[in-house]
C-alpha positions as a Markdown table, in Angstrom:
| # | Residue | x | y | z |
|---|---|---|---|---|
| 1 | Met | 134.0 | 139.9 | 142.0 |
| 2 | Lys | 132.1 | 142.5 | 143.9 |
| 3 | Val | 133.3 | 146.2 | 144.1 |
| 4 | Val | 131.7 | 148.2 | 146.9 |
| 5 | Pro | 132.3 | 152.0 | 146.7 |
| 6 | Leu | 132.7 | 153.5 | 150.2 |
| 7 | Lys | 131.4 | 156.9 | 151.0 |
| 8 | Ser | 134.0 | 159.4 | 152.2 |
| 9 | Asn | 133.6 | 161.9 | 155.0 |
| 10 | Pro | 131.5 | 164.7 | 153.5 |
| 11 | Lys | 133.1 | 167.2 | 155.9 |
| 12 | Ala | 136.6 | 166.5 | 154.7 |
| 13 | Tyr | 138.4 | 166.4 | 151.4 |
| 14 | Ser | 138.9 | 162.7 | 150.7 |
| 15 | Cys | 139.1 | 160.1 | 148.0 |
| 16 | Met | 136.9 | 157.3 | 147.1 |
| 17 | Ala | 137.8 | 154.0 | 148.7 |
| 18 | Tyr | 136.6 | 150.6 | 147.3 |
| 19 | Leu | 136.2 | 147.3 | 149.0 |
| 20 | Val | 136.8 | 144.4 | 146.6 |
| 21 | Leu | 135.2 | 141.1 | 147.5 |
| 22 | Gly | 134.7 | 137.7 | 145.9 |
| 23 | Ser | 131.4 | 137.0 | 144.3 |
| 24 | Trp | 130.6 | 134.3 | 147.0 |
| 25 | Asn | 132.7 | 135.5 | 149.9 |
| 26 | Arg | 134.7 | 132.2 | 149.9 |
| 27 | Leu | 137.5 | 131.7 | 152.4 |
| 28 | Glu | 140.1 | 131.9 | 149.7 |
| 29 | Asp | 138.9 | 135.3 | 148.4 |
| 30 | Val | 141.0 | 138.2 | 149.5 |
| 31 | Asn | 138.9 | 141.1 | 150.9 |
| 32 | Thr | 140.8 | 144.1 | 149.6 |
| 33 | Leu | 140.5 | 147.8 | 150.3 |
| 34 | Val | 141.8 | 150.0 | 147.5 |
| 35 | Asp | 142.8 | 153.4 | 149.1 |
| 36 | Val | 141.5 | 154.3 | 152.6 |
| 37 | Gly | 140.6 | 158.0 | 152.5 |
| 38 | Ile | 141.4 | 160.8 | 154.9 |
| 39 | Asp | 140.2 | 159.2 | 158.1 |
| 40 | Gly | 138.7 | 156.1 | 159.5 |
| 41 | Ser | 135.1 | 157.0 | 158.7 |
| 42 | Ile | 134.7 | 154.2 | 156.2 |
| 43 | Ile | 135.0 | 151.6 | 159.0 |
| 44 | Asp | 131.4 | 152.0 | 160.0 |
| 45 | Glu | 130.3 | 151.3 | 156.5 |
| 46 | Ile | 132.7 | 148.3 | 156.1 |
| 47 | Glu | 131.2 | 146.8 | 159.3 |
| 48 | Arg | 127.8 | 146.7 | 157.7 |
| 49 | Ile | 128.9 | 144.9 | 154.6 |
| 50 | Pro | 128.7 | 141.0 | 154.4 |
| 51 | Thr | 132.3 | 140.1 | 153.9 |
| 52 | Gly | 132.3 | 136.3 | 154.6 |
| 53 | Cys | 132.0 | 134.1 | 157.6 |
| 54 | Gly | 135.3 | 133.6 | 159.4 |
| 55 | Lys | 137.1 | 136.2 | 157.4 |
| 56 | Lys | 138.5 | 139.6 | 158.2 |
| 57 | Pro | 136.5 | 142.3 | 156.5 |
| 58 | Val | 139.8 | 143.8 | 155.3 |
| 59 | Glu | 142.6 | 141.4 | 154.6 |
| 60 | Gln | 144.8 | 143.6 | 152.5 |
| 61 | Val | 145.0 | 147.3 | 151.5 |
| 62 | Val | 146.4 | 148.6 | 148.2 |
| 63 | Leu | 147.3 | 152.3 | 148.0 |
| 64 | Thr | 147.2 | 153.8 | 144.5 |
| 65 | His | 149.6 | 156.6 | 145.6 |
| 66 | Ser | 150.7 | 158.4 | 148.8 |
| 67 | His | 148.8 | 161.7 | 148.7 |
| 68 | Phe | 147.2 | 162.5 | 152.0 |
| 69 | Asp | 143.6 | 162.2 | 150.8 |
| 70 | His | 144.2 | 158.6 | 149.9 |
| 71 | Val | 146.4 | 157.4 | 152.8 |
| 72 | Ser | 145.7 | 159.4 | 156.0 |
| 73 | Gly | 143.1 | 157.0 | 157.2 |
| 74 | Leu | 145.5 | 154.0 | 157.1 |
| 75 | Thr | 146.4 | 154.0 | 160.8 |
| 76 | Ala | 142.7 | 153.6 | 161.7 |
| 77 | Ile | 142.3 | 150.8 | 159.2 |
| 78 | Val | 145.4 | 149.0 | 160.3 |
| 79 | Glu | 144.5 | 149.3 | 164.0 |
| 80 | Lys | 141.0 | 147.9 | 163.3 |
| 81 | Tyr | 141.7 | 145.0 | 160.8 |
| 82 | His | 145.5 | 144.4 | 160.8 |
| 83 | Pro | 145.6 | 143.9 | 157.0 |
| 84 | Lys | 148.7 | 143.6 | 154.8 |
| 85 | Val | 149.4 | 146.9 | 153.1 |
| 86 | Tyr | 150.8 | 147.3 | 149.6 |
| 87 | Ala | 152.0 | 150.5 | 147.9 |
| 88 | Phe | 154.5 | 151.6 | 145.3 |
| 89 | Thr | 156.3 | 153.8 | 147.8 |
| 90 | Lys | 157.3 | 153.0 | 151.4 |
| 91 | Ile | 155.4 | 155.2 | 153.8 |
| 92 | Gln | 154.4 | 154.5 | 157.4 |
| 93 | Gly | 152.1 | 151.5 | 157.6 |
| 94 | Val | 153.1 | 149.9 | 154.3 |
| 95 | Asp | 154.3 | 146.3 | 154.6 |
| 96 | Asp | 155.3 | 145.4 | 151.0 |
| 97 | Leu | 156.2 | 147.4 | 147.9 |
| 98 | Val | 154.7 | 146.6 | 144.5 |
| 99 | Asp | 156.2 | 147.4 | 141.1 |
| 100 | Asp | 155.0 | 147.6 | 137.5 |
| 101 | Gly | 154.1 | 144.1 | 136.3 |
| 102 | Asp | 153.4 | 142.6 | 139.7 |
| 103 | Met | 150.2 | 140.7 | 140.3 |
| 104 | Leu | 147.9 | 140.9 | 143.3 |
| 105 | Arg | 144.8 | 138.8 | 144.1 |
| 106 | Met | 141.9 | 141.0 | 145.1 |
| 107 | Gly | 138.6 | 139.4 | 145.9 |
| 108 | Asp | 138.4 | 136.4 | 143.6 |
| 109 | Arg | 140.3 | 138.0 | 140.8 |
| 110 | Cys | 144.0 | 138.7 | 139.8 |
| 111 | Phe | 145.0 | 142.3 | 139.1 |
| 112 | Asp | 148.1 | 143.5 | 137.3 |
| 113 | Val | 149.9 | 146.5 | 138.9 |
| 114 | Leu | 150.6 | 149.3 | 136.4 |
| 115 | His | 153.0 | 152.1 | 137.3 |
| 116 | Thr | 151.4 | 155.2 | 135.9 |
| 117 | Pro | 153.4 | 158.3 | 136.9 |
| 118 | Gly | 151.9 | 161.7 | 136.1 |
| 119 | His | 149.6 | 162.7 | 138.9 |
| 120 | Ser | 152.4 | 161.6 | 141.2 |
| 121 | Asn | 155.7 | 159.6 | 140.8 |
| 122 | Asp | 154.3 | 156.7 | 142.8 |
| 123 | Ser | 150.9 | 156.4 | 141.1 |
| 124 | Ile | 149.7 | 152.9 | 140.2 |
| 125 | Cys | 146.6 | 151.5 | 138.5 |
| 126 | Leu | 145.2 | 148.0 | 139.1 |
| 127 | His | 143.8 | 146.1 | 136.1 |
| 128 | Cys | 141.8 | 142.9 | 135.9 |
| 129 | Ser | 141.9 | 141.7 | 132.3 |
| 130 | Arg | 139.3 | 139.0 | 132.9 |
| 131 | Asp | 136.6 | 141.5 | 133.8 |
| 132 | Gly | 137.9 | 144.7 | 132.2 |
| 133 | Val | 138.1 | 146.4 | 135.6 |
| 134 | Leu | 140.5 | 149.3 | 136.2 |
| 135 | Phe | 141.2 | 151.0 | 139.5 |
| 136 | Ser | 142.8 | 154.3 | 138.4 |
| 137 | Gly | 143.5 | 156.3 | 141.6 |
| 138 | Asp | 144.1 | 159.8 | 140.5 |
| 139 | Thr | 145.8 | 158.9 | 137.2 |
| 140 | Pro | 144.3 | 161.3 | 134.6 |
| 141 | Leu | 142.1 | 159.3 | 132.3 |
| 142 | Arg | 139.5 | 162.0 | 131.4 |
| 143 | Val | 141.4 | 164.6 | 129.4 |
| 144 | His | 138.9 | 166.4 | 127.2 |
| 145 | Thr | 141.0 | 168.9 | 125.3 |
| 146 | Pro | 144.5 | 168.7 | 123.7 |
| 147 | Asn | 146.0 | 171.2 | 126.1 |
| 148 | Gly | 148.6 | 171.0 | 128.9 |
| 149 | Ala | 152.0 | 169.4 | 129.5 |
| 150 | Phe | 152.5 | 165.7 | 130.2 |
| 151 | Ile | 155.6 | 163.8 | 131.2 |
| 152 | Ser | 156.7 | 161.1 | 128.8 |
| 153 | Glu | 156.3 | 158.3 | 131.4 |
| 154 | Tyr | 152.6 | 159.2 | 131.8 |
| 155 | Val | 152.2 | 159.2 | 128.0 |
| 156 | Ser | 153.8 | 155.7 | 127.8 |
| 157 | Ala | 151.6 | 154.4 | 130.6 |
| 158 | Leu | 148.5 | 155.8 | 128.9 |
| 159 | Glu | 149.4 | 154.2 | 125.6 |
| 160 | Arg | 149.7 | 150.9 | 127.3 |
| 161 | Met | 146.3 | 151.3 | 129.1 |
| 162 | Ala | 144.7 | 152.2 | 125.8 |
| 163 | Arg | 145.5 | 148.7 | 124.6 |
| 164 | Leu | 144.0 | 147.0 | 127.6 |
| 165 | His | 140.5 | 145.4 | 127.9 |
| 166 | Val | 138.8 | 148.1 | 130.1 |
| 167 | Glu | 135.0 | 148.1 | 130.6 |
| 168 | Met | 134.8 | 149.8 | 134.0 |
| 169 | Ile | 136.9 | 152.4 | 135.7 |
| 170 | Tyr | 136.9 | 153.1 | 139.4 |
| 171 | Ser | 138.7 | 156.3 | 140.1 |
| 172 | Gly | 139.8 | 158.2 | 143.1 |
| 173 | His | 137.3 | 161.0 | 142.9 |
| 174 | Asp | 134.8 | 160.5 | 140.1 |
| 175 | Arg | 131.8 | 158.3 | 139.8 |
| 176 | Pro | 132.6 | 154.9 | 138.3 |
| 177 | Val | 132.7 | 154.8 | 134.5 |
| 178 | Thr | 130.5 | 151.9 | 133.4 |
| 179 | Ala | 130.0 | 152.7 | 129.7 |
| 180 | Lys | 132.5 | 153.3 | 127.0 |
| 181 | Ala | 135.4 | 153.2 | 129.4 |
| 182 | Gly | 137.9 | 152.0 | 126.9 |
| 183 | Arg | 136.8 | 154.7 | 124.4 |
| 184 | Met | 137.3 | 157.3 | 127.1 |
| 185 | Ile | 141.0 | 156.2 | 127.6 |
| 186 | Gly | 141.5 | 156.3 | 123.8 |
| 187 | Asn | 140.1 | 159.8 | 123.6 |
| 188 | Thr | 142.3 | 160.9 | 126.4 |
| 189 | Leu | 145.4 | 159.4 | 124.8 |
| 190 | Ala | 144.6 | 161.2 | 121.5 |
| 191 | Asn | 144.3 | 164.6 | 123.3 |
| 192 | Val | 147.4 | 164.0 | 125.3 |
| 193 | Leu | 149.4 | 163.1 | 122.2 |
| 194 | Lys | 148.1 | 166.2 | 120.4 |
| 195 | Ala | 149.0 | 168.4 | 123.4 |
| 196 | Thr | 152.5 | 166.8 | 123.6 |
| 197 | Ser | 153.1 | 167.3 | 119.9 |
| 198 | Ser | 152.0 | 171.0 | 120.2 |
| 199 | Glu | 154.3 | 171.6 | 123.1 |
| 200 | Arg | 157.3 | 170.1 | 121.3 |
| 201 | Lys | 156.6 | 172.3 | 118.3 |
| 202 | Arg | 156.3 | 175.4 | 120.5 |
| 203 | Ile | 159.6 | 174.6 | 122.2 |
| 204 | Ala | 161.3 | 174.0 | 118.9 |
| 205 | Glu | 160.1 | 177.4 | 117.6 |
| 206 | Leu | 161.6 | 179.3 | 120.6 |
């Protein structure tokens, strides 16, 4: 599997988009774009990437959630490549909905879909257990202090992710985490659980 981070438009607030390819660009590999950014500016970069002879550069798109900085460029991508588009929520341009536990082939690997509400109700992460790769969108995985309020669904999703094999994290706005990624999720879970416990105690004392 090859993961190519695509640069967003520096003049606009946008997310990171990632092109997932097979290691050898075989015909059966599924060239996949994870998120699309604010506009179609990533198309120029995609056109310069070797994506396989006789293959569309983008065969499918997976949206991690429906916030504007992740989906506004979808129209330009669809008009250029006519890919199949997956998301948790039905918005304009989406062909099929995915749910927690579904599996998608991206590049030459299989990824599990994890529903991870918290940043948004329709947030998903994509996890490849074989390589320990996690696309996290905007799901909060870097919580440094035991402060804040967190919904129970997010806490449950975070507990599940802390049990996964994760070596690399590709997020919506940060640089890829290539070292101690699993430990980072574990530390985040510990801080979230402390914050949740403190909030429950505070409410009980009211």
